[in-house]
N, C-alpha and C positions, 0 to 999 in steps of 0.2 A: 070606229075610231074617230077621234076629233081632229078636225083640220082647221087651221087658223091661217088666214091670209090677210095681208095689209092691202087696202085699196090704194095706197101711195107709198112711196119710199119714206121710211121713217128715219128721222135723225136718231142718234144713239140714245139721247135721253127719252125720247118717246117710245123707242123700242124697249128700253128698260122699264117704262111704266106698263107696257102691255105684258111683259113677262111677270112683273110684280102682280098684276091682276090674275095671272094664271095661278100663282101660289097663294093668293088671298081669296080663295074660294070661288074662283071663276068669274071675277068681275070684269075680266078682259072682254067677254062677249057683249058687254054693253058699250064698249069703246067705239065711237063712230069711225075710227080708222081701221077697224077690224071686221072681217067677214068670217063668220063661224059656220062650219058645216059638220055634219056627221055622215059617215059613209061605211059601208061594209067592205068596199075595195077601193083601191087607188092605183092609178098608173101615172108615172112621172116620165115625161119624155123631153128631150132637148135636141136641138139641131146637131149639137156635138156632145159627146159623152161629158157629163159633169160629175164631179166627185160628190158623193153623198156622205153626210156627216150626221149621225144620230147621237145625241147626248154626248158630244165630244169625241166620238169614235168614228173614224173613217171606215165605212162598211162596203164600199164599192162605187160603181158608176151607174149613171142612167143608161138605158131605161130601167125603171123599177116598176114591178107589179106586186102589190101587196093585197092579201085578202085575210079578213078576219076569219078565225076558226072557232066558233062558239064551242065552249066546254073542251078545248084542246088541252088545257093544263088543269091538272088536279092539284089542289092545295090541301094539305093535311095539317090540322092544328091540334097540338097536345090538349087533352081534356081540361087541364088546369087553366089553359089560356082561353078556352071556349066559354067558360063561366063568366058572367058579368062581375065586375069589381064592385 
């Protein structure tokens, strides 16, 4: 999983620039205000339970433990879509 952290509190306009970099092919990883990591697992803890929001959905509270499960999802593509255009 890709993890992105800011080395300082970003103002709204700088945060928007970082997120635009995510959508523009990953240029955010070259931003000096961003620390980029990859991990197989992640644990989030806080002194008090904090609400977790993923992609605009409230999904629960801390603590959170997440682990990648390689090949856990099988994707089927119809034959006509698998051929190059």
